[in-house]
C-alpha positions in Angstrom: 109.8 98.5 86.7 110.9 101.8 88.0 111.2 102.7 91.8 107.3 102.2 93.4 105.6 100.2 91.4 103.6 97.4 91.8 103.4 94.1 90.6 101.7 91.0 90.8 102.0 87.8 92.0 101.5 85.8 88.8 104.0 88.6 87.1 106.2 88.0 89.7 106.1 84.2 89.0 106.5 85.2 85.8 109.6 87.6 85.6 111.4 85.1 88.3 110.9 82.3 85.4 112.3 84.7 82.7 115.3 85.5 84.3 116.5 82.5 85.6 115.5 81.0 82.9 118.3 83.7 81.4 120.9 83.0 84.1 120.6 79.2 82.5 121.3 80.4 79.3 124.8 81.7 80.5 123.9 85.3 81.5 125.0 86.4 84.6 122.3 87.4 87.6 122.7 91.3 87.0 123.1 91.3 83.9 118.8 89.4 83.2 118.3 91.2 85.5 118.8 94.5 84.1 117.7 92.6 80.9 113.6 92.3 83.0 113.8 96.2 84.2 114.4 94.9 88.3 117.1 95.0 90.4 118.9 92.0 91.5 117.7 92.3 95.3 114.4 92.1 94.2 115.1 88.8 92.0 117.1 87.4 96.1 113.9 88.9 97.7 110.9 87.4 95.3 113.7 84.4 94.3 113.4 84.6 98.9 108.9 85.1 99.2 108.3 81.9 97.0 109.5 79.5 98.1 107.7 79.9 100.4 104.1 79.0 97.7 103.9 75.4 96.9 102.8 74.6 93.2 99.0 74.1 95.0 98.7 77.5 96.7 100.4 79.5 93.1 97.8 77.5 91.5 94.9 79.0 93.4 96.3 82.2 94.2 96.4 82.5 90.1 92.9 81.1 90.2 91.2 83.7 92.5 94.1 86.9 90.3 91.4 86.0 87.2 88.4 85.8 89.6 89.2 89.4 90.7 90.0 90.7 87.7 86.4 89.5 86.3 84.3 90.4 89.4 85.5 94.1 89.3 84.9 93.6 85.8 81.1 92.8 86.8 80.8 95.7 89.5 82.5 98.0 86.8 79.5 97.0 84.4 76.8 96.8 86.9 77.8 99.9 88.8 77.0 102.1 84.6 73.3 99.9 84.7 72.7 101.7 88.1 73.9 104.9 87.3 71.9 104.9 83.7 68.6 103.4 85.2 69.3 106.4 87.8 69.2 108.5 84.9 65.9 107.1 83.3 64.3 107.1 86.4 65.3 111.4 87.2 63.6 111.7 83.7 60.4 110.6 85.1 60.0 111.6 88.2 57.4 115.0 88.9 57.1 115.8 92.0 59.0 113.1 94.1 56.2 110.2 92.5 57.4 107.9 89.1 55.3 108.2 86.6 54.4 105.9 84.3 56.6 107.4 80.3 53.5 107.6 78.7 51.8 110.1 81.0 55.3 111.4 81.3 54.9 112.6 77.3 51.4 113.9 77.7 52.2 116.2 80.8 54.1 117.3 79.3 54.0 118.0 75.7 50.3 119.9 77.3 53.1 122.6 79.2 
């Protein structure tokens, strides 16, 4: 990853596991970090920060990330639906009052 890119906590945990496995396989820290696109300094910072989380907190964090993604999709869907409803309502408005579709057809066909 390049400079300034953000990783989610889940991505960080996954990268740490992969790098640890590469190091256990005999690669140096520097080489393993390069393979996954981070600096050794970032690896050590993440490793230090991850020690503060216990397994229960890590699991809860992952659950919250999944729920957050689900809620983001829900908000996007509802926003689109709201926009469509506004467009439909705008088509059936006449002189500031809402009218039925059948009445709209009758009025518009008389013009």
